[in-house]
N, C-alpha and C positions, 0 to 999 in steps of 0.2 A: 441684410447684413452677412458677410463669411469672416469669418475666423483665419485665418491663416497663422499653425501654429510654425515655428523655425524653431527654436530653441530654448530651455530655460525659461525667461521671462518674456525673451523677445519673441516679438509677431506683428505681422501684419493685416488694418481690420479693414476692408473692403466695403466699402455705401456703392450708393448709385454714384455721386459721384468723385470723391475721394477714395484713396491709399494711406489711411495712419497706420503708421510705422513706432510703435513700444518698446519701450529699452532697450534700442543695438548695443546687443555685444556678438560681433563682428568680428573678433581673431580669432586665430588659430586652435587648434586642441594645444595645451599645457603653455598659453601666451600667457595666462595668470599665476601666479604663485597658490598654494593650495592655502583653505579656508581654515584646517584643521590639519595635525599634525602629528596627533596625539591618539584622539579619540578615535577616528577613522585611520585611512591610508592616505600619507601625505602625498597624493597625486596631483599633477597639477590642471588646472582650472582652462576653459573649460573641457568635459573628458572625450565629446564628441561631436563630430566636425557639423557643422552648418550643414542644411541639406541641398538637393540638388535645385529645387525652384527658387530658391534664397536671392540666387542673383535677378532672374526673370520679376520677382516680387520688388526688387527695392529698384528698379529703374522704375518702376510706376512710383514710386512713393512722392505725396504732395505735404504731408504735416507729420510732425514727430510730436509723440508723447514723449517726457522724461517723469516717470517717479520720484528718481533721488540718482544720488550720482554712486555708488556704491559699484565696481568695475564689473559685476557679472548683469548688467542692467546697462553702462555707457562705459564701455573698454574704449582704449585707445586708438583703434580700427574706426569704430561705430564714431566716437568723435572727429576724427580725420574724414569720414561720409557726410557727417551733418556739414562740415565746414564744405568740404571740396562743393558739394550741390547746394548747397547755399539753403537749407531747407529749414520753412516755418517752427519753430519749437512753440510748443506750451508746457508748464512748468508749474510749479510752486514758484512763490515770491521767493522762499529762505533757498532756493536755489540761483534764483535767476544772476546775480552776481557775479557769481564764481563762473556761470556757466556764457553767461557774456563776455568772462575777461580768455575765457579758453577762444573766442572766435567764433561761437555757436551766434546764430541770427535769431534768438528770443523772442517773439510778439506776443508771447501771452504770459500774465505770472499770475497764479491764482491763491489767492487765501485759504485756509478755509474755509465749507458750510455759505461759499459766497458765489452763484449761479453768476458764471457769464457769457456773453455770445459765444459761439461755436461751431463755425463750419455751415450755418444755418440754423441752427440750435443751440443748445447750451451745455457748459463741462461746468461742473464742481469737482475744486478738491472737498477730499474727501480725507479725515483725518485717520492715518497708520501708524501702528504701533510695533516694531522692529523686534520684539521678544517678551518674552515674560519677563516681571523683576526688573530689578537693575540694569539688565543690561540692555533695557531697547534704550536706554540714557546712552551708551555706549555706542552705539549704531546710529546714532544720529535721527536729523527726520526725515521722513516718506511718507507722500501724498499720494493716495489714491484719488481715483475720479470715478463720479458716474457722467453720463456722456447722452445726453437725448437730443436727438435729429431727425427730421418731417420724413414720417414711414419709417420709422427703422426703428426696433427693437432696442429699448431700453439699454443699456449695458454701461458695467459697473466691473469697472479693472480694480480693486483694492491694493495689489503692489504687495510687498513684504509688508503681512502682519499677524499680527494675532486673532482672536477674535474677540473683539471688545462690546464697550454700546454703540460707540457710534458706530463701529462696522453693521451692527445688528440694527440698529436703524434705519440705516441704506436700505434694509431688506423689506423692514414692516412700512416702512414711508414710500418709500419708491419703487419697489418691489420691483426690480430690473429683472429684463426678460434674461439677460445673460449676466454672469458672472465670474470672474476670472478669481484664481484668487493663486497664493501658493501653497503648494501642498507636499514639499520636498521634507520638511520638518529639521529645516537642517540645524545646525547645533554647532557651536565652537566647541573649543580646549575646555573651556570653560562656562560656566552659569548653566543660565537654563535654556532650553531651544530659542530661538528668535522668527520662528515662522511656526503657524498654529501645527496641534500635536495631531495625529492620526483621528482622536477624541473631537477634535476641535474644527478637525475638517469635516465630520458625519453632522458634529451641531450644524454648521456653519450650514449645509447642505438641505438636512431638514427644516431649518428656519426660509431656505430659498425655496421660492415658488414659481423658478423659471430655471433656466438650464445652468448649473455649477460645470465650469470649462478648469482644471487641473490644472495648473503648469509648474514651472520650478522642478521636476523630477529626470533623473539620475541625468545631467548632465554638471554638477557641482561634485568634489569631496564630499562637502560637509554634509550632505544630504544625502541620507539612509533611506529614504520609502521608497519603496519600490513600484511601477508602474501597476505591478500582477497580485502587488501585495495590499493596493491600494484596491483596484477592480474585488479584491475578493472582501475586502469590509464592506465594500458597497454592497454586495450582492448579501452580504450577509444580514445587514440593516435594512435591504429588500430597497434601495435609493441608487441602483443601476440605471435606471429612467430616467432618472434628474442628471447625470452626470456624463460628461465627456474628458475623456483622459485621451488627449490628442498623443501619437507619434510627431517625433519630429517631422516636419515634412507636412503633416495633415490637414486639411482646413474643412470646414463646417458650414453651412449655411443655416444660417437660423431666421424666418420670418416673422415678423411682427405677431404679435398673439391677437 
């Protein structure tokens, strides 16, 4: 399996037979409003361009996974791309009606903790909590995915979540070979953080027996955590060998253990 990191949470997962697009935020720099205007500089999002290999990978996409409907995971250009190419979409049952009304080709609707057949293997919706405390209720529903396909590494896409018992359960019960987590420590102008703090990112990585891939970095104005700072914290905790912090456009092949 090869994980192609594009920007923020947008990625393409390449298997032997498929190219799976995750959470397409495909718009130009500055096409989404700033997510915080007081706590951090009110710069419009995304902050960075898509990498040069984006178009090449998008032309190969065979399937799409949508974790939730926030604009940094599914923007208007992303919606247009999915509709124009009539790409088959897998999402949460909680988002399916809205996405269908937008014109997307939803072919699989997932409930939490109920595996379904997917591309010759299985996919399961994993509960995600988008923030600490009351802000999680305001952020709405999110689903992670645990995917297991024949002769491929087990893959956990946590999506926008903090470290919860449900998240830890995936690491203990399924022991995924690859886990992708949001590491930007995003915050709004009010409330507690809406993604894992750095301390919880380190706890997750300690629990995880496989490779941790860090996304949600340096692409949005409400995500203060920098790649270099995160690398230093991993180094201090002697966790560097367990993590991959990709630059936009980077790819990494991870084999079945």
